C-alpha positions, 0 to 999 in steps of 0.5 A: 545518510540522506537521500541527497548524499545517496544520490551524490554517492551514486553519481560521483561513485560512478564517475570515479569507477570510470576513471575520474580522479580529480575534483575542484571544489568552490564551496557553497551551501547548496552544493554541500552534498556534492562537496561532501562526497567528492572529498571522500572520492577524489583528489580534491582542491578547494578554490574560492573563486569559481573563475579560478576553479574553472582554470585549475580544472583546465590545467588539470585536464591538459596535463593529465588527459582526464577530465576533472570535476568542478563543483559549484553552488547555485546562483551566479556561481557557475557563470564564473566558470564560463571563460574556462569552459569556452577555453575547454571547448575550443581546445577539446578538453574535457571538464565536468561542471556539477552545478548545484541548484534549487528545486524547479519551483523555487527557480521559477519563484525568483528565490535567492541565489537563483538564475537560469542554470539550465544550459548555462553554457549554451553551445560551448559544452558538448553535453548539458543535463538538468536533473530531477530533484536529487532526493526523489530519485532512489534508482541508482541506474538514473545517476549511472546513465547520466555519468556514462553519458558525461563520461563518453562526452568528456573522454579524450577518445571522443572525436567531439570531446569537450566540457559537459554540464550537469545541473542538479537540483537539491532541496533544503536538506543539505547536510549528511546525517553521519560521517559514513565512508564510501567504498568505490568498489560497489560501483564497478563499471558495467562492461561495454564493448569498445565502439567500432572505429568507423574511421578506420575506413580512412585507410583508403583515403589515406592511400589516395593522399599518398598517390597525391603527394608522393610526387610533390617535391616541395611540401612541408609538414607542420606540427602544432599543439598536440598531446596525442601522437607519436613524434618519432612517426612524424620524423619518420614521415618527414624522412620518407618525403623528404619534407621539412617539419615546421614545429610550433613551440606548443608542438613539444617536438622542437627536439627533433634533429633538423626541425624547422623552428624559425619559419616566422622570420624566414617567411618575412624574407623577401626570398622566401618564394625560393622555398615556398611549399606547395603542399602542407600536411597539418598535424595538430593545431595550426601554427601561431605564426600569422605571417607565415599563414598569409604568405603561404595562403598567397600560394593557394596551395593544398592543405590536408589536416589531420585532426583527432577532434571533430571541432570544425575548426579552420581559423586560417580558412585554408584547409583543403580536406580534413582527416578526422580520426581518434588515432592519429598514430593509425593515420601515420602508419598508413602513410609511412607504410604506403609511401615510397622514399622520395629524396629531393633535397628540399629539406636540406634547402629549407635547413640551409635557409633557416640557418641563414635566417638564424644568423640574421636573428643573432645579429639583430639580438646582439645589437639590441641587448636590452630589448624585450626579444633578447630577454626572451631569447636568454630565458629560452637558453636557460630552459634549454633552447638557443637561437644558434644550435640544438646544444642543450643549455639546461641550467646545472642541477636541473636534475634536482626536479624530483618528479620524472616523466615516463622516460625517467627524466625530470619533467618541467611544465611550461605554460606560456601566456598569450599576447607576447610570451607565446609569440616570443617562444614560437620565434625565438625558442628554437629548441625545447627539451624532450623532457619539457612540456609546453602548454598555452590556452590557445583555444580561445586565446584569452589572458584570463586564468593563467596563474590558476591553469598553471596550478592546475597543470603542476598538480595534475602532473605532479612536476615543477611548473613554470609560467611565462606571463606579461604583466597585464596577464599576471595582474588579471589573475593576481588574486589567485597567487596565495592559492597557488602558493598554498596548493604548491606547499601542500603538494610538495610542488614548485611553481615559478611565475615569471612576470615580463614587466614591461608597463602594460600590453606590449602586444598593443604597441605593434598595432596601429592604435599605438601610432594612430594620431586620433588615439595616441593621447588616449593610448596609455590610458585605454590600450596600454593598460599598465597595471601599475602594481608593485608585483614585488611587494604583492608577492611577498605579502602572499608569502611567495619567494621573489627574484628580479633577474635571470640568475634568480630564475636559474636558482629557482629552476635548480632549487625546486623548493616547494612553494611559489617563486615570482620572478620579475623581469623588468624591460622597456615597454617599446623596446620590441619596436626596434626590431619589428622583424622579430615581433 
């Protein structure tokens, strides 16, 4: 075994002993030692395109809570990871980028496949380090220290969790001398005491918040995207305060009895002032609804945000105070134990307001049965959601999904594409089963890498995965489709892509560009961006199964056959404009 491989065994063996399990490899010459070792130590997935490799890693991180490794060769290769790294940074998800590089002297000489890879991702990584020439380092402690620093950075327990880059210089001796195997037991974790949680001092602050809110009758609890808190504690807090819970479609909490899910439509009503809150306890990310945000911001109320990560994010510019603690459940326990029961009737008042709003939604949908919102409402009903009740309408035989979650129930992952799908789900999927996990790339809010992210989620969770995407989003990552099918079959998984084919970016039809007299002639060409792709033919050429209506979607969900199903649902591009209050 040569010096390069020895170095990789020290580095990667240490990361494995710390708990890293998955690796995504984009092949290349310079990175051969890393790929050779990683393939022995980890569950490795080979993805040719680095951009897609980054998003597969993103999906793995989101679904497992453990940072995966991404290995790239030198040159432009690591730069293609940038979109996924930006999303990971803004979503506080760990990804370990191992970018192979040339010796320092060759970089300066402008050799082949050399760019400046040092600090390539700038401020979008939490840790960046450029190593010495790997073959010159025989002391394993050098690699152990680097591994420990990386692991602390990408750990979900870190309030500054995020991606990290390690740029590793290799000489020209790239290939191993033999096929020696490796035993990970030789690199045990050096035991360290867990760092003291200084945030526990927050208990005093929390008790002061309790004094502040106990007498407020008309507050709300907002629950955004989160994967780190006990939903039952949120419900308990709601009962004590008698405040309603506004649960985002990404919160994975829409199965709670009495939860408020139609708040976007409610905030559009002229009489919304009747239930206007004066205080907000925000858990997880802010809600997607911009209408609600604008409406509530006009009341200039206090917003106290509870955050696991110290990311400094306040996209709505309305947070009065932030409580940052890596154990949100601890914060909830203090609030629950300190507050006295406060029965004001406010929660029931808001629930009654929601019932009225939902009736209006049903009327709008029933009179626009061919509309895009109605199509999305029907998808929600198939998945277990309905606009009128919390009745579970999951399709028959869905129990055939073979990979259970911790409660023993079959697990279904749903990835929502940005633009319209995530908004329709937010507004029309009023109930989502507790055995369903919802994901979306809302850190940067881009449309790139959705097929590869969904694949990473499927592999990481070992469960059936459904992605609901617009046609432009699907086209953006279309080149990954054959790889998704390959990975699905290899891992005995079913991945379903639902394509809302509305002939272009429907979200733009709700913006002034669509009707602006100076742009109307150019709208179709430069804004709408119709992919003009025969998705059915393309999917079949990539050996995917295809379908074209909601019955095909039901069948795919029930059969759970290994491989990829592509369900193409056509709808009118401008149909949503007929019921603007919904969109």
